[in-house]
KOLGU-157233 format. One record per residue (C-alpha): z, y, x. Coordinates in steps of 0.25 Angstrom, whole numbers. Example, Ala and Ser with C-alpha at 12.3 -4.5 7.8 and 13.67 -1.06 7.14 Angstrom:
2
<site><z>31</z><y>-18</y><x>49</x></site>
<site><z>29</z><y>-4</y><x>55</x></site>
***
This chain:
228
<site><z>153</z><y>29</y><x>-133</x></site>
<site><z>139</z><y>32</y><x>-138</x></site>
<site><z>126</z><y>24</y><x>-137</x></site>
<site><z>113</z><y>29</y><x>-133</x></site>
<site><z>99</z><y>22</y><x>-130</x></site>
<site><z>90</z><y>24</y><x>-118</x></site>
<site><z>76</z><y>23</y><x>-123</x></site>
<site><z>66</z><y>13</y><x>-116</x></site>
<site><z>62</z><y>-1</y><x>-117</x></site>
<site><z>72</z><y>-7</y><x>-120</x></site>
<site><z>81</z><y>5</y><x>-125</x></site>
<site><z>94</z><y>5</y><x>-117</x></site>
<site><z>107</z><y>6</y><x>-125</x></site>
<site><z>117</z><y>16</y><x>-118</x></site>
<site><z>132</z><y>18</y><x>-120</x></site>
<site><z>137</z><y>32</y><x>-118</x></site>
<site><z>151</z><y>33</y><x>-113</x></site>
<site><z>158</z><y>46</y><x>-111</x></site>
<site><z>169</z><y>47</y><x>-101</x></site>
<site><z>178</z><y>58</y><x>-98</x></site>
<site><z>180</z><y>53</y><x>-83</x></site>
<site><z>165</z><y>53</y><x>-80</x></site>
<site><z>159</z><y>64</y><x>-72</x></site>
<site><z>145</z><y>60</y><x>-74</x></site>
<site><z>136</z><y>51</y><x>-82</x></site>
<site><z>136</z><y>37</y><x>-77</x></site>
<site><z>128</z><y>24</y><x>-81</x></site>
<site><z>132</z><y>10</y><x>-81</x></site>
<site><z>125</z><y>-3</y><x>-85</x></site>
<site><z>134</z><y>-14</y><x>-88</x></site>
<site><z>132</z><y>-27</y><x>-80</x></site>
<site><z>138</z><y>-35</y><x>-91</x></site>
<site><z>131</z><y>-31</y><x>-103</x></site>
<site><z>120</z><y>-21</y><x>-99</x></site>
<site><z>127</z><y>-9</y><x>-107</x></site>
<site><z>122</z><y>4</y><x>-102</x></site>
<site><z>133</z><y>15</y><x>-102</x></site>
<site><z>132</z><y>30</y><x>-99</x></site>
<site><z>145</z><y>36</y><x>-96</x></site>
<site><z>146</z><y>51</y><x>-98</x></site>
<site><z>156</z><y>62</y><x>-94</x></site>
<site><z>163</z><y>70</y><x>-104</x></site>
<site><z>153</z><y>81</y><x>-105</x></site>
<site><z>140</z><y>72</y><x>-103</x></site>
<site><z>130</z><y>72</y><x>-114</x></site>
<site><z>123</z><y>60</y><x>-120</x></site>
<site><z>110</z><y>67</y><x>-116</x></site>
<site><z>114</z><y>68</y><x>-102</x></site>
<site><z>118</z><y>53</y><x>-102</x></site>
<site><z>105</z><y>48</y><x>-108</x></site>
<site><z>97</z><y>57</y><x>-98</x></site>
<site><z>105</z><y>50</y><x>-87</x></site>
<site><z>102</z><y>36</y><x>-93</x></site>
<site><z>87</z><y>40</y><x>-93</x></site>
<site><z>87</z><y>43</y><x>-78</x></site>
<site><z>94</z><y>29</y><x>-76</x></site>
<site><z>85</z><y>21</y><x>-85</x></site>
<site><z>78</z><y>13</y><x>-75</x></site>
<site><z>92</z><y>10</y><x>-68</x></site>
<site><z>98</z><y>6</y><x>-82</x></site>
<site><z>86</z><y>-3</y><x>-85</x></site>
<site><z>87</z><y>-10</y><x>-71</x></site>
<site><z>101</z><y>-13</y><x>-73</x></site>
<site><z>99</z><y>-18</y><x>-87</x></site>
<site><z>88</z><y>-27</y><x>-82</x></site>
<site><z>98</z><y>-34</y><x>-73</x></site>
<site><z>107</z><y>-38</y><x>-84</x></site>
<site><z>108</z><y>-53</y><x>-85</x></site>
<site><z>100</z><y>-59</y><x>-97</x></site>
<site><z>109</z><y>-63</y><x>-109</x></site>
<site><z>110</z><y>-78</y><x>-112</x></site>
<site><z>113</z><y>-81</y><x>-126</x></site>
<site><z>121</z><y>-94</y><x>-126</x></site>
<site><z>113</z><y>-102</y><x>-136</x></site>
<site><z>107</z><y>-116</y><x>-136</x></site>
<site><z>100</z><y>-118</y><x>-123</x></site>
<site><z>107</z><y>-107</y><x>-115</x></site>
<site><z>112</z><y>-110</y><x>-101</x></site>
<site><z>126</z><y>-106</y><x>-98</x></site>
<site><z>133</z><y>-107</y><x>-84</x></site>
<site><z>147</z><y>-113</y><x>-86</x></site>
<site><z>156</z><y>-116</y><x>-74</x></site>
<site><z>144</z><y>-117</y><x>-65</x></site>
<site><z>136</z><y>-126</y><x>-74</x></site>
<site><z>124</z><y>-121</y><x>-81</x></site>
<site><z>124</z><y>-127</y><x>-95</x></site>
<site><z>114</z><y>-126</y><x>-106</x></site>
<site><z>119</z><y>-125</y><x>-120</x></site>
<site><z>115</z><y>-136</y><x>-130</x></site>
<site><z>119</z><y>-142</y><x>-143</x></site>
<site><z>129</z><y>-154</y><x>-142</x></site>
<site><z>136</z><y>-163</y><x>-151</x></site>
<site><z>150</z><y>-161</y><x>-147</x></site>
<site><z>160</z><y>-151</y><x>-154</x></site>
<site><z>162</z><y>-143</y><x>-142</x></site>
<site><z>153</z><y>-138</y><x>-130</x></site>
<site><z>152</z><y>-148</y><x>-119</x></site>
<site><z>144</z><y>-149</y><x>-106</x></site>
<site><z>134</z><y>-160</y><x>-105</x></site>
<site><z>127</z><y>-160</y><x>-92</x></site>
<site><z>121</z><y>-146</y><x>-91</x></site>
<site><z>122</z><y>-143</y><x>-106</x></site>
<site><z>133</z><y>-136</y><x>-114</x></site>
<site><z>133</z><y>-143</y><x>-127</x></site>
<site><z>138</z><y>-136</y><x>-139</x></site>
<site><z>140</z><y>-140</y><x>-153</x></site>
<site><z>129</z><y>-135</y><x>-163</x></site>
<site><z>131</z><y>-121</y><x>-169</x></site>
<site><z>134</z><y>-108</y><x>-162</x></site>
<site><z>132</z><y>-110</y><x>-148</x></site>
<site><z>136</z><y>-98</y><x>-140</x></site>
<site><z>151</z><y>-97</y><x>-144</x></site>
<site><z>152</z><y>-112</y><x>-141</x></site>
<site><z>147</z><y>-111</y><x>-128</x></site>
<site><z>156</z><y>-99</y><x>-125</x></site>
<site><z>168</z><y>-107</y><x>-129</x></site>
<site><z>164</z><y>-117</y><x>-119</x></site>
<site><z>162</z><y>-107</y><x>-108</x></site>
<site><z>175</z><y>-101</y><x>-111</x></site>
<site><z>182</z><y>-114</y><x>-110</x></site>
<site><z>175</z><y>-117</y><x>-97</x></site>
<site><z>179</z><y>-104</y><x>-92</x></site>
<site><z>194</z><y>-106</y><x>-95</x></site>
<site><z>194</z><y>-119</y><x>-88</x></site>
<site><z>187</z><y>-114</y><x>-76</x></site>
<site><z>195</z><y>-101</y><x>-75</x></site>
<site><z>208</z><y>-108</y><x>-77</x></site>
<site><z>205</z><y>-118</y><x>-67</x></site>
<site><z>201</z><y>-107</y><x>-57</x></site>
<site><z>213</z><y>-99</y><x>-60</x></site>
<site><z>223</z><y>-111</y><x>-58</x></site>
<site><z>216</z><y>-115</y><x>-45</x></site>
<site><z>218</z><y>-101</y><x>-39</x></site>
<site><z>232</z><y>-99</y><x>-45</x></site>
<site><z>236</z><y>-112</y><x>-38</x></site>
<site><z>230</z><y>-106</y><x>-25</x></site>
<site><z>237</z><y>-93</y><x>-26</x></site>
<site><z>250</z><y>-99</y><x>-31</x></site>
<site><z>250</z><y>-91</y><x>-44</x></site>
<site><z>249</z><y>-93</y><x>-59</x></site>
<site><z>242</z><y>-86</y><x>-70</x></site>
<site><z>246</z><y>-83</y><x>-84</x></site>
<site><z>235</z><y>-86</y><x>-93</x></site>
<site><z>220</z><y>-86</y><x>-93</x></site>
<site><z>212</z><y>-78</y><x>-103</x></site>
<site><z>196</z><y>-78</y><x>-104</x></site>
<site><z>188</z><y>-66</y><x>-109</x></site>
<site><z>174</z><y>-62</y><x>-110</x></site>
<site><z>176</z><y>-50</y><x>-101</x></site>
<site><z>166</z><y>-40</y><x>-96</x></site>
<site><z>174</z><y>-31</y><x>-87</x></site>
<site><z>181</z><y>-41</y><x>-78</x></site>
<site><z>180</z><y>-56</y><x>-75</x></site>
<site><z>195</z><y>-59</y><x>-74</x></site>
<site><z>209</z><y>-52</y><x>-74</x></site>
<site><z>223</z><y>-56</y><x>-70</x></site>
<site><z>234</z><y>-49</y><x>-78</x></site>
<site><z>248</z><y>-45</y><x>-72</x></site>
<site><z>254</z><y>-57</y><x>-80</x></site>
<site><z>245</z><y>-66</y><x>-72</x></site>
<site><z>235</z><y>-69</y><x>-84</x></site>
<site><z>220</z><y>-71</y><x>-80</x></site>
<site><z>208</z><y>-67</y><x>-88</x></site>
<site><z>194</z><y>-71</y><x>-85</x></site>
<site><z>180</z><y>-69</y><x>-91</x></site>
<site><z>176</z><y>-83</y><x>-97</x></site>
<site><z>162</z><y>-79</y><x>-92</x></site>
<site><z>166</z><y>-83</y><x>-78</x></site>
<site><z>163</z><y>-97</y><x>-81</x></site>
<site><z>148</z><y>-93</y><x>-82</x></site>
<site><z>149</z><y>-89</y><x>-68</x></site>
<site><z>148</z><y>-98</y><x>-55</x></site>
<site><z>161</z><y>-105</y><x>-54</x></site>
<site><z>165</z><y>-98</y><x>-41</x></site>
<site><z>164</z><y>-85</y><x>-49</x></site>
<site><z>174</z><y>-89</y><x>-59</x></site>
<site><z>183</z><y>-94</y><x>-48</x></site>
<site><z>182</z><y>-81</y><x>-41</x></site>
<site><z>187</z><y>-73</y><x>-53</x></site>
<site><z>198</z><y>-83</y><x>-55</x></site>
<site><z>203</z><y>-82</y><x>-41</x></site>
<site><z>202</z><y>-66</y><x>-42</x></site>
<site><z>211</z><y>-66</y><x>-54</x></site>
<site><z>221</z><y>-76</y><x>-49</x></site>
<site><z>222</z><y>-68</y><x>-36</x></site>
<site><z>227</z><y>-56</y><x>-45</x></site>
<site><z>239</z><y>-65</y><x>-48</x></site>
<site><z>243</z><y>-61</y><x>-34</x></site>
<site><z>237</z><y>-47</y><x>-33</x></site>
<site><z>234</z><y>-39</y><x>-45</x></site>
<site><z>225</z><y>-30</y><x>-38</x></site>
<site><z>212</z><y>-31</y><x>-29</x></site>
<site><z>219</z><y>-28</y><x>-16</x></site>
<site><z>215</z><y>-35</y><x>-3</x></site>
<site><z>227</z><y>-44</y><x>-6</x></site>
<site><z>221</z><y>-48</y><x>-19</x></site>
<site><z>207</z><y>-51</y><x>-13</x></site>
<site><z>214</z><y>-59</y><x>-2</x></site>
<site><z>220</z><y>-68</y><x>-13</x></site>
<site><z>206</z><y>-70</y><x>-19</x></site>
<site><z>200</z><y>-74</y><x>-6</x></site>
<site><z>211</z><y>-84</y><x>-4</x></site>
<site><z>208</z><y>-90</y><x>-18</x></site>
<site><z>193</z><y>-89</y><x>-16</x></site>
<site><z>188</z><y>-86</y><x>-2</x></site>
<site><z>174</z><y>-84</y><x>-6</x></site>
<site><z>177</z><y>-75</y><x>-18</x></site>
<site><z>167</z><y>-64</y><x>-14</x></site>
<site><z>155</z><y>-73</y><x>-18</x></site>
<site><z>159</z><y>-76</y><x>-33</x></site>
<site><z>164</z><y>-61</y><x>-34</x></site>
<site><z>151</z><y>-56</y><x>-30</x></site>
<site><z>144</z><y>-65</y><x>-40</x></site>
<site><z>153</z><y>-60</y><x>-51</x></site>
<site><z>150</z><y>-45</y><x>-47</x></site>
<site><z>135</z><y>-48</y><x>-47</x></site>
<site><z>133</z><y>-58</y><x>-58</x></site>
<site><z>145</z><y>-57</y><x>-67</x></site>
<site><z>138</z><y>-49</y><x>-78</x></site>
<site><z>129</z><y>-61</y><x>-80</x></site>
<site><z>140</z><y>-69</y><x>-85</x></site>
<site><z>139</z><y>-61</y><x>-98</x></site>
<site><z>125</z><y>-64</y><x>-100</x></site>
<site><z>129</z><y>-77</y><x>-108</x></site>
<site><z>130</z><y>-73</y><x>-123</x></site>
<site><z>138</z><y>-83</y><x>-130</x></site>
<site><z>137</z><y>-76</y><x>-144</x></site>
<site><z>122</z><y>-72</y><x>-145</x></site>
***
């Protein structure tokens, strides 16, 4: 991969990626981090790629303007956790704790301490949701792993292990529940066949609503920066 810059105010960093399978130049603006990527065919030149980017400059800037604003998690920041908006404040305890609408953390580095609390809350919520849906399905899972993934919100392995993005706890609770129902349904069907979606519907009849939210708003869950 190579890097290039599209001049303007502000300049736009562009990643140039060459693919032997590409038949033409293609352009992508990531909804997660705003990264602009130009994919070139094997014989495409950088000059041709940047010419294409200049033609699409208005569209690129429009897409970037829609990126969710980053929130650095410091004192005073507001973070949604399990459906409750909490304001980060200094507390006297040794561990983060919720007091009313405040998330009180010990003095010192704030972001990582809030992140640790968010991960703990995510594990509790996702474990409870997975247990509930497994009981409904009459199946069991192996273990639950939490990661900060960007390509998927969850997965189910052939061994029955579940993986989730801990950032799901920053979403409305029904969105977290949908992802849990989705992955538990894979314990019955390791595909996305009509039979699989029938299981999802049995577990969560109104799954289409939170699924739609995740498709539209999921990228915004990465706006909170816990290590500014």
